[in-house]
DSSP file (Angstrom, degrees, kcal/mol; ACC not computed):
  #  RESIDUE AA STRUCTURE BP1 BP2  ACC     N-H-->O    O-->H-N    N-H-->O    O-->H-N    TCO  KAPPA ALPHA  PHI   PSI    X-CA   Y-CA   Z-CA
    1    1 A M     >        0   0    0      0, 0.0     4,-2.0     0, 0.0     5,-0.2   0.000 360.0 360.0 360.0 -36.4  -77.0  -38.2   73.7
    2    2 A N  H  >  +     0   0    0      1,-0.2     4,-2.6     2,-0.2     5,-0.2   0.894 360.0  52.4 -61.9 -39.6  -75.0  -39.7   76.5
    3    3 A T  H  > S+     0   0    0      1,-0.2     4,-2.5     2,-0.2    -1,-0.2   0.880 109.1  48.4 -67.6 -37.1  -73.7  -42.5   74.2
    4    4 A S  H  > S+     0   0    0      2,-0.2     4,-2.1     1,-0.2    -1,-0.2   0.849 111.9  50.7 -72.1 -30.4  -72.5  -40.2   71.5
    5    5 A L  H  X S+     0   0    0     -4,-2.0     4,-2.4     2,-0.2    -2,-0.2   0.906 112.3  46.7 -67.3 -42.3  -70.8  -38.1   74.2
    6    6 A Y  H  X S+     0   0    0     -4,-2.6     4,-2.7     2,-0.2    -2,-0.2   0.903 111.9  50.7 -64.8 -41.8  -69.1  -41.2   75.5
    7    7 A A  H  X S+     0   0    0     -4,-2.5     4,-2.4     2,-0.2    -2,-0.2   0.901 111.6  47.5 -63.3 -41.9  -68.1  -42.3   72.0
    8    8 A T  H  X S+     0   0    0     -4,-2.1     4,-2.4     2,-0.2    -2,-0.2   0.908 113.1  48.5 -66.0 -42.6  -66.6  -38.9   71.3
    9    9 A A  H  X S+     0   0    0     -4,-2.4     4,-2.6     2,-0.2    -2,-0.2   0.902 111.3  50.6 -64.3 -40.3  -64.7  -38.9   74.6
   10   10 A F  H  X S+     0   0    0     -4,-2.7     4,-2.6     2,-0.2    -2,-0.2   0.925 111.3  47.5 -63.4 -45.1  -63.5  -42.4   73.9
   11   11 A V  H  X S+     0   0    0     -4,-2.4     4,-2.4     2,-0.2    -2,-0.2   0.901 112.6  50.2 -62.5 -41.7  -62.2  -41.4   70.4
   12   12 A L  H  X S+     0   0    0     -4,-2.4     4,-2.1     2,-0.2    -2,-0.2   0.914 112.0  46.4 -64.5 -43.3  -60.6  -38.4   71.9
   13   13 A V  H  X S+     0   0    0     -4,-2.6     4,-2.6     2,-0.2    -2,-0.2   0.901 112.3  51.3 -65.0 -41.4  -58.8  -40.4   74.6
   14   14 A A  H  X S+     0   0    0     -4,-2.6     4,-2.4     1,-0.2    -2,-0.2   0.901 110.3  49.2 -63.5 -40.9  -57.8  -43.0   72.1
   15   15 A C  H  X S+     0   0    0     -4,-2.4     4,-2.5     2,-0.2    -1,-0.2   0.908 111.7  49.0 -63.9 -42.4  -56.3  -40.3   69.8
   16   16 A C  H  X S+     0   0    0     -4,-2.1     4,-2.3     2,-0.2    -2,-0.2   0.916 112.3  47.5 -64.1 -43.9  -54.4  -38.8   72.8
   17   17 A L  H  X S+     0   0    0     -4,-2.6     4,-2.6     2,-0.2    -2,-0.2   0.905 112.2  50.1 -63.6 -41.6  -53.0  -42.2   73.8
   18   18 A T  H  X S+     0   0    0     -4,-2.4     4,-2.6     2,-0.2    -2,-0.2   0.920 110.8  49.7 -61.7 -44.1  -52.0  -42.9   70.2
   19   19 A A  H  X S+     0   0    0     -4,-2.5     4,-2.2     1,-0.2    -2,-0.2   0.904 111.6  48.6 -62.2 -41.7  -50.3  -39.5   70.0
   20   20 A L  H  X S+     0   0    0     -4,-2.3     4,-2.4     2,-0.2    -2,-0.2   0.905 111.9  48.7 -65.6 -41.7  -48.4  -40.2   73.3
   21   21 A L  H  X S+     0   0    0     -4,-2.6     4,-2.6     2,-0.2    -2,-0.2   0.920 112.2  48.6 -64.7 -42.9  -47.3  -43.6   72.1
   22   22 A L  H  X S+     0   0    0     -4,-2.6     4,-2.5     2,-0.2    -2,-0.2   0.897 111.5  49.9 -62.7 -40.2  -46.1  -42.3   68.8
   23   23 A Q  H  X S+     0   0    0     -4,-2.2     4,-2.5     2,-0.2    -2,-0.2   0.912 111.4  48.5 -62.9 -43.5  -44.2  -39.5   70.6
   24   24 A K  H  X S+     0   0    0     -4,-2.4     4,-2.3     2,-0.2    -2,-0.2   0.912 112.7  48.2 -64.8 -42.0  -42.6  -42.0   73.0
   25   25 A K  H  X S+     0   0    0     -4,-2.6     4,-2.4     2,-0.2    -2,-0.2   0.905 111.5  50.5 -63.4 -42.1  -41.6  -44.2   70.0
   26   26 A R  H  X S+     0   0    0     -4,-2.5     4,-2.4     2,-0.2    -2,-0.2   0.907 110.0  49.6 -62.4 -43.4  -40.2  -41.2   68.1
   27   27 A T  H  X S+     0   0    0     -4,-2.5     4,-2.0     2,-0.2    -1,-0.2   0.906 110.9  49.8 -62.2 -42.5  -38.1  -40.2   71.2
   28   28 A A  H  X S+     0   0    0     -4,-2.3     4,-2.2     2,-0.2    -2,-0.2   0.905 111.2  49.1 -64.6 -40.9  -36.8  -43.8   71.5
   29   29 A E  H  X S+     0   0    0     -4,-2.4     4,-2.3     1,-0.2    -2,-0.2   0.892 109.8  51.7 -65.5 -39.6  -35.8  -43.9   67.8
   30   30 A Q  H  X S+     0   0    0     -4,-2.4     4,-2.3     1,-0.2    -1,-0.2   0.877 109.0  50.9 -64.9 -36.7  -34.1  -40.5   68.1
   31   31 A Q  H  X S+     0   0    0     -4,-2.0     4,-2.6     2,-0.2    -2,-0.2   0.910 109.3  50.5 -67.5 -41.4  -32.1  -41.8   71.1
   32   32 A K  H  X S+     0   0    0     -4,-2.2     4,-2.7     1,-0.2    -2,-0.2   0.916 110.7  49.7 -60.7 -41.8  -31.1  -44.9   69.1
   33   33 A I  H  X S+     0   0    0     -4,-2.3     4,-2.6     2,-0.2    -2,-0.2   0.922 111.1  48.9 -63.0 -43.9  -30.0  -42.6   66.2
   34   34 A R  H  X S+     0   0    0     -4,-2.3     4,-2.4     2,-0.2    -2,-0.2   0.919 112.3  48.6 -61.2 -43.9  -27.9  -40.4   68.6
   35   35 A T  H  X S+     0   0    0     -4,-2.6     4,-2.2     2,-0.2    -2,-0.2   0.927 113.0  46.7 -63.3 -45.3  -26.3  -43.5   70.1
   36   36 A L  H  X S+     0   0    0     -4,-2.7     4,-2.7     1,-0.2     5,-0.2   0.903 111.2  52.1 -63.4 -41.2  -25.4  -45.0   66.7
   37   37 A R  H  X S+     0   0    0     -4,-2.6     4,-2.5     1,-0.2    -1,-0.2   0.907 109.9  49.1 -61.6 -42.1  -24.1  -41.6   65.5
   38   38 A E  H  X S+     0   0    0     -4,-2.4     4,-2.5     2,-0.2    -1,-0.2   0.900 111.8  49.0 -65.4 -40.0  -21.8  -41.4   68.6
   39   39 A K  H  X S+     0   0    0     -4,-2.2     4,-2.5     2,-0.2    -2,-0.2   0.922 112.6  47.3 -65.0 -43.8  -20.5  -44.9   68.1
   40   40 A V  H  X S+     0   0    0     -4,-2.7     4,-2.6     2,-0.2    -2,-0.2   0.921 112.6  49.5 -62.4 -44.3  -19.8  -44.3   64.4
   41   41 A Q  H  X S+     0   0    0     -4,-2.5     4,-2.3     1,-0.2    -2,-0.2   0.911 111.6  48.8 -62.0 -43.1  -18.0  -41.0   65.3
   42   42 A A  H  X S+     0   0    0     -4,-2.5     4,-2.2     2,-0.2    -1,-0.2   0.907 111.8  48.8 -63.9 -41.9  -15.9  -42.7   68.0
   43   43 A A  H  X S+     0   0    0     -4,-2.5     4,-2.3     2,-0.2    -2,-0.2   0.901 111.1  50.6 -64.9 -40.2  -15.0  -45.5   65.6
   44   44 A L  H  X S+     0   0    0     -4,-2.6     4,-2.5     1,-0.2    -2,-0.2   0.903 109.7  50.0 -63.4 -41.5  -14.0  -43.0   62.9
   45   45 A E  H  X S+     0   0    0     -4,-2.3     4,-2.5     2,-0.2    -1,-0.2   0.899 109.6  51.7 -64.3 -39.3  -11.9  -41.1   65.4
   46   46 A D  H  X S+     0   0    0     -4,-2.2     4,-2.0     2,-0.2    -2,-0.2   0.929 111.1  47.6 -61.7 -44.4  -10.1  -44.4   66.4
   47   47 A V  H  X S+     0   0    0     -4,-2.3     4,-2.0     1,-0.2    -2,-0.2   0.918 112.5  48.3 -63.4 -43.5   -9.4  -45.2   62.7
   48   48 A L  H  X S+     0   0    0     -4,-2.5     4,-2.0     1,-0.2    -1,-0.2   0.897 110.5  51.7 -64.4 -39.4   -8.1  -41.7   62.0
   49   49 A Q  H  < S+     0   0    0     -4,-2.5    -1,-0.2     1,-0.2    -2,-0.2   0.848 110.6  48.9 -66.7 -32.8   -5.9  -41.8   65.2
   50   50 A E  H  X S+     0   0    0     -4,-2.0     4,-0.8     1,-0.2    -1,-0.2   0.860 112.9  47.4 -72.6 -35.5   -4.4  -45.2   64.0
   51   51 A E  H  X S+     0   0    0     -4,-2.0     4,-2.7     1,-0.2     5,-0.2   0.825  99.6  67.3 -76.3 -32.1   -3.7  -43.9   60.5
   52   52 A E  H  X S+     0   0    0     -4,-2.0     4,-2.8     1,-0.2     5,-0.2   0.936 101.0  45.7 -58.5 -52.2   -2.0  -40.6   61.5
   53   53 A P  H  > S+     0   0    0      0, 0.0     4,-2.8     0, 0.0    -1,-0.2   0.885 113.6  50.9 -61.3 -34.8    1.1  -42.2   63.1
   54   54 A A  H  X S+     0   0    0     -4,-0.8     4,-2.3     2,-0.2    -2,-0.2   0.929 112.3  45.7 -66.4 -43.4    1.5  -44.5   60.2
   55   55 A R  H  X S+     0   0    0     -4,-2.7     4,-2.3     2,-0.2    -1,-0.2   0.913 114.5  48.7 -63.3 -42.0    1.3  -41.7   57.7
   56   56 A F  H  X S+     0   0    0     -4,-2.8     4,-2.8    -5,-0.2    -2,-0.2   0.920 110.9  49.9 -64.6 -43.5    3.7  -39.6   59.8
   57   57 A A  H  X S+     0   0    0     -4,-2.8     4,-2.5    -5,-0.2    -1,-0.2   0.901 111.9  47.9 -63.5 -40.6    6.1  -42.5   60.1
   58   58 A A  H  X S+     0   0    0     -4,-2.3     4,-2.3     2,-0.2    -1,-0.2   0.910 113.8  47.3 -66.2 -41.1    6.1  -43.1   56.3
   59   59 A S  H  X S+     0   0    0     -4,-2.3     4,-2.4     2,-0.2    -2,-0.2   0.904 112.8  49.1 -65.9 -40.8    6.5  -39.4   55.6
   60   60 A L  H  X S+     0   0    0     -4,-2.8     4,-2.6     2,-0.2    -2,-0.2   0.907 110.7  50.8 -65.3 -41.8    9.4  -39.2   58.1
   61   61 A S  H  X S+     0   0    0     -4,-2.5     4,-2.3     2,-0.2    -2,-0.2   0.913 111.5  47.0 -61.3 -44.2   11.1  -42.2   56.6
   62   62 A Q  H  X S+     0   0    0     -4,-2.3     4,-2.5     2,-0.2    -2,-0.2   0.908 112.4  50.1 -65.6 -41.2   10.8  -40.7   53.1
   63   63 A A  H  X S+     0   0    0     -4,-2.4     4,-2.5     2,-0.2    -2,-0.2   0.899 110.1  51.1 -63.4 -39.9   12.2  -37.4   54.4
   64   64 A T  H  X S+     0   0    0     -4,-2.6     4,-2.4     2,-0.2    -2,-0.2   0.923 111.4  46.6 -62.9 -44.6   15.1  -39.1   56.1
   65   65 A M  H  X S+     0   0    0     -4,-2.3     4,-2.4     2,-0.2    -2,-0.2   0.917 112.6  50.0 -64.9 -41.7   16.0  -41.0   53.0
   66   66 A T  H  X S+     0   0    0     -4,-2.5     4,-2.5     1,-0.2    -2,-0.2   0.916 110.4  50.5 -61.3 -43.5   15.7  -37.9   50.8
   67   67 A T  H  X S+     0   0    0     -4,-2.5     4,-2.6     2,-0.2    -1,-0.2   0.923 110.2  49.8 -61.6 -44.9   17.9  -36.0   53.3
   68   68 A R  H  X S+     0   0    0     -4,-2.4     4,-2.2     1,-0.2    -1,-0.2   0.914 111.9  47.9 -61.0 -42.8   20.6  -38.7   53.2
   69   69 A L  H  X S+     0   0    0     -4,-2.4     4,-2.1     1,-0.2    -1,-0.2   0.901 112.7  47.7 -66.1 -39.6   20.6  -38.8   49.4
   70   70 A Q  H  X S+     0   0    0     -4,-2.5     4,-2.5     2,-0.2    -2,-0.2   0.892 109.8  53.4 -67.3 -38.6   20.9  -35.0   49.2
   71   71 A K  H  X S+     0   0    0     -4,-2.6     4,-2.4     2,-0.2    -2,-0.2   0.914 109.2  49.2 -60.9 -43.9   23.7  -35.0   51.8
   72   72 A T  H  X S+     0   0    0     -4,-2.2     4,-2.3     2,-0.2    -1,-0.2   0.915 110.3  50.5 -61.8 -43.8   25.6  -37.6   49.7
   73   73 A R  H  X S+     0   0    0     -4,-2.1     4,-2.3     1,-0.2    -2,-0.2   0.916 110.8  49.1 -60.5 -44.4   25.1  -35.5   46.6
   74   74 A L  H  X S+     0   0    0     -4,-2.5     4,-1.8     1,-0.2    -1,-0.2   0.891 109.8  51.7 -64.1 -39.9   26.4  -32.4   48.3
   75   75 A E  H  X>S+     0   0    0     -4,-2.4     5,-2.6     2,-0.2     4,-0.6   0.907 110.1  49.2 -63.8 -40.9   29.4  -34.3   49.7
   76   76 A L  H ><5S+     0   0    0     -4,-2.3     3,-0.8     1,-0.2    -2,-0.2   0.908 110.4  50.2 -63.8 -41.6   30.3  -35.5   46.2
   77   77 A Q  H 3<5S+     0   0    0     -4,-2.3    -1,-0.2     1,-0.2    -2,-0.2   0.837 109.8  51.5 -64.6 -32.6   30.0  -32.0   44.8
   78   78 A A  H 3<5S-     0   0    0     -4,-1.8    -1,-0.2    -5,-0.2    -2,-0.2   0.582 118.5-113.2 -81.8  -9.3   32.3  -30.7   47.5
   79   79 A G  T <<5 +     0   0    0     -3,-0.8     2,-0.5    -4,-0.6    -3,-0.2   0.654  58.0 159.1  89.1  14.0   34.8  -33.4   46.7
   80   80 A V      < -     0   0    0     -5,-2.6     2,-0.3    -6,-0.2    -1,-0.3  -0.606  26.4-154.1 -73.4 124.3   34.6  -35.4   49.9
   81   81 A R        +     0   0    0     -2,-0.5     2,-0.2     1,-0.0    -1,-0.0  -0.715  35.2 117.5-101.2 150.2   35.9  -38.8   49.1
   82   82 A G        -     0   0    0      1,-0.4    -1,-0.0    -2,-0.3     0, 0.0  -0.797  63.3 -28.3-171.7-144.7   34.9  -41.9   51.0
   83   83 A G  S    S-     0   0    0     -2,-0.2    -1,-0.4     1,-0.2     3,-0.1   0.130  92.4 -46.1 -74.1-163.4   33.3  -45.2   50.3
   84   84 A P  S    S-     0   0    0      0, 0.0    -1,-0.2     0, 0.0     5,-0.1  -0.265  80.1 -77.8 -64.5 156.6   30.7  -45.8   47.6
   85   85 A P    >>  -     0   0    0      0, 0.0     3,-1.4     0, 0.0     4,-1.0  -0.213  43.3-118.0 -54.9 146.7   27.9  -43.2   47.3
   86   86 A E  H 3> S+     0   0    0      1,-0.3     4,-1.4     2,-0.2     3,-0.4   0.807 109.8  65.8 -63.0 -30.8   25.3  -43.8   49.9
   87   87 A K  H 3> S+     0   0    0      1,-0.2     4,-0.8     2,-0.2    -1,-0.3   0.829 100.8  51.9 -63.3 -27.4   22.5  -44.5   47.4
   88   88 A Y  H <> S+     0   0    0     -3,-1.4     4,-0.7     1,-0.2    -1,-0.2   0.790 103.3  57.2 -78.3 -25.9   24.4  -47.7   46.4
   89   89 A T  H  < S+     0   0    0     -4,-1.0     4,-0.5    -3,-0.4    -1,-0.2   0.801 107.5  48.8 -72.2 -26.2   24.6  -48.8   50.0
   90   90 A F  H  X S+     0   0    0     -4,-1.4     4,-2.0     1,-0.2     3,-0.4   0.748  94.3  81.0 -75.5 -24.6   20.8  -48.6   50.2
   91   91 A F  H  X S+     0   0    0     -4,-0.8     4,-2.3     1,-0.3     5,-0.2   0.888  88.5  47.5 -55.4 -51.5   20.5  -50.5   47.0
   92   92 A S  H  X S+     0   0    0     -4,-0.7     4,-2.5     1,-0.2    -1,-0.3   0.862 111.5  51.7 -64.1 -34.0   20.9  -54.1   48.4
   93   93 A S  H  > S+     0   0    0     -4,-0.5     4,-1.2    -3,-0.4    -1,-0.2   0.872 109.6  50.0 -70.0 -33.8   18.5  -53.4   51.2
   94   94 A L  H  <>S+     0   0    0     -4,-2.0     5,-1.9     2,-0.2    -2,-0.2   0.894 112.0  47.5 -68.7 -39.3   15.9  -52.2   48.7
   95   95 A V  H ><5S+     0   0    0     -4,-2.3     3,-1.9     1,-0.2    -2,-0.2   0.913 109.0  54.5 -64.7 -42.8   16.4  -55.3   46.6
   96   96 A A  H 3<5S+     0   0    0     -4,-2.5    -1,-0.2     1,-0.3    -2,-0.2   0.784 101.9  58.7 -62.5 -27.7   16.1  -57.5   49.7
   97   97 A K  T 3<5S-     0   0    0     -4,-1.2    -1,-0.3    -5,-0.1    -2,-0.2   0.462 123.1-106.2 -81.6   0.0   12.8  -55.9   50.5
   98   98 A G  T < 5 +     0   0    0     -3,-1.9    -3,-0.2     1,-0.3     2,-0.2   0.619  66.0 152.4  90.0  13.3   11.5  -57.1   47.1
   99   99 A M      < -     0   0    0     -5,-1.9    -1,-0.3     1,-0.1     2,-0.1  -0.517  38.5-129.4 -78.0 146.3   11.4  -53.8   45.2
  100  100 A N     >  -     0   0    0     -2,-0.2     4,-2.3     1,-0.1     5,-0.2  -0.356  27.7 -98.0 -89.1 174.3   11.9  -53.9   41.4
  101  101 A A  H  > S+     0   0    0      1,-0.2     4,-2.7     2,-0.2     5,-0.2   0.853 120.7  53.5 -62.3 -37.3   14.3  -52.0   39.3
  102  102 A E  H  > S+     0   0    0      2,-0.2     4,-2.0     1,-0.2    -1,-0.2   0.928 110.4  46.7 -65.8 -43.4   11.8  -49.3   38.3
  103  103 A E  H  > S+     0   0    0      2,-0.2     4,-2.2     1,-0.2    -2,-0.2   0.925 114.6  47.0 -62.5 -44.7   10.8  -48.6   41.9
  104  104 A I  H  X S+     0   0    0     -4,-2.3     4,-3.1     1,-0.2     5,-0.2   0.908 109.4  54.0 -65.2 -41.7   14.4  -48.4   43.0
  105  105 A A  H  X>S+     0   0    0     -4,-2.7     5,-1.9     1,-0.2     4,-0.9   0.904 109.9  48.1 -59.3 -41.0   15.4  -46.2   40.1
  106  106 A E  H  <5S+     0   0    0     -4,-2.0    -1,-0.2     3,-0.2    -2,-0.2   0.911 115.0  44.3 -65.4 -43.0   12.6  -43.7   41.1
  107  107 A I  H  <5S+     0   0    0     -4,-2.2    -2,-0.2     1,-0.2    -1,-0.2   0.931 120.7  38.4 -67.5 -45.3   13.6  -43.7   44.8
  108  108 A L  H  <5S-     0   0    0     -4,-3.1    -1,-0.2    -5,-0.2    -2,-0.2   0.463 106.1-123.4 -89.6  -0.7   17.4  -43.4   44.2
  109  109 A D  T  <5 +     0   0    0     -4,-0.9     2,-0.3    -5,-0.2    -3,-0.2   0.939  67.3 127.6  58.2  50.1   17.0  -41.0   41.2
  110  110 A I      < -     0   0    0     -5,-1.9    -1,-0.2    -6,-0.2    -2,-0.1  -0.828  66.4 -85.0-125.9 168.5   19.0  -43.2   38.8
  111  111 A S     >  -     0   0    0     -2,-0.3     4,-2.4     1,-0.1     5,-0.2  -0.360  31.5-123.3 -71.9 154.2   18.1  -44.6   35.4
  112  112 A T  H  > S+     0   0    0      2,-0.2     4,-2.6     1,-0.2     5,-0.2   0.821 113.2  57.2 -67.5 -28.4   16.1  -47.8   35.1
  113  113 A T  H  > S+     0   0    0      2,-0.2     4,-2.4     1,-0.2    -1,-0.2   0.945 109.1  44.5 -64.8 -47.6   18.9  -49.3   33.0
  114  114 A E  H  > S+     0   0    0      1,-0.2     4,-2.4     2,-0.2    -2,-0.2   0.912 114.0  50.2 -61.7 -42.7   21.4  -48.7   35.8
  115  115 A A  H  X S+     0   0    0     -4,-2.4     4,-2.6     2,-0.2    -2,-0.2   0.912 109.8  50.6 -63.6 -42.0   18.9  -50.0   38.4
  116  116 A S  H  X S+     0   0    0     -4,-2.6     4,-2.3     2,-0.2    -2,-0.2   0.919 111.5  48.2 -61.6 -43.8   18.3  -53.1   36.3
  117  117 A Q  H  X S+     0   0    0     -4,-2.4     4,-2.4     1,-0.2    -1,-0.2   0.905 112.7  47.9 -63.7 -41.6   22.0  -53.8   36.0
  118  118 A L  H  X S+     0   0    0     -4,-2.4     4,-2.5     2,-0.2    -2,-0.2   0.874 109.7  52.5 -69.1 -35.9   22.5  -53.3   39.7
  119  119 A V  H  X S+     0   0    0     -4,-2.6     4,-2.6     2,-0.2    -2,-0.2   0.938 110.7  48.7 -61.7 -45.2   19.6  -55.6   40.6
  120  120 A R  H  X S+     0   0    0     -4,-2.3     4,-2.4     2,-0.2    -2,-0.2   0.920 111.9  48.0 -61.2 -44.6   21.2  -58.2   38.4
  121  121 A L  H  X S+     0   0    0     -4,-2.4     4,-2.0     1,-0.2    -1,-0.2   0.892 111.3  51.5 -61.4 -39.8   24.6  -57.8   40.0
  122  122 A C  H  X>S+     0   0    0     -4,-2.5     5,-3.1     2,-0.2     4,-0.7   0.906 109.6  49.2 -64.1 -41.8   22.9  -58.0   43.4
  123  123 A E  H ><5S+     0   0    0     -4,-2.6     3,-0.7     3,-0.2    -2,-0.2   0.910 111.1  50.3 -63.0 -42.5   21.1  -61.2   42.5
  124  124 A L  H 3<5S+     0   0    0     -4,-2.4    -1,-0.2     1,-0.2    -2,-0.2   0.848 111.4  47.8 -65.7 -34.1   24.4  -62.7   41.2
  125  125 A S  H 3<5S-     0   0    0     -4,-2.0    -1,-0.2    -5,-0.2    -2,-0.2   0.524 119.5-109.3 -86.1  -5.0   26.2  -61.8   44.4
  126  126 A G  T <<5 +     0   0    0     -3,-0.7    -3,-0.2    -4,-0.7    -2,-0.1   0.806  66.0 147.8  87.1  29.7   23.4  -63.2   46.6
  127  127 A C      <       0   0    0     -5,-3.1    -4,-0.2     1,-0.2    -5,-0.1   0.857 360.0 360.0 -64.8 -34.9   22.0  -60.0   48.0
  128  128 A R              0   0    0     -6,-0.3    -1,-0.2    -5,-0.1    -5,-0.1   0.488 360.0 360.0 -66.9 360.0   18.4  -61.4   48.1
């Protein structure tokens, strides 16, 4: 009877030790998961913080160009005379940046035919 009691006690102790080891391993795995989650979250926040200024700068640049073009249109409607319309002064810099006629036509709100002709004139005059 003593041997069966010892065997039962041994099995019980072995089960308890196994349960403790599994609990410790589970806790360690949960800590690894938390650490990885924090690292991923920090990396994601860094990426988002880097993208925000770039998006804002692009949006601001587009808004500035739109405002300039609208100002020029309003001045022409009011009869203010001066040099060439401002959209044509932007033209050579857009060509120099490698934009094609379709892209420029869309930005400057002119026909693609006009933009193609102006690109050709710019190329002939050495704008690029």
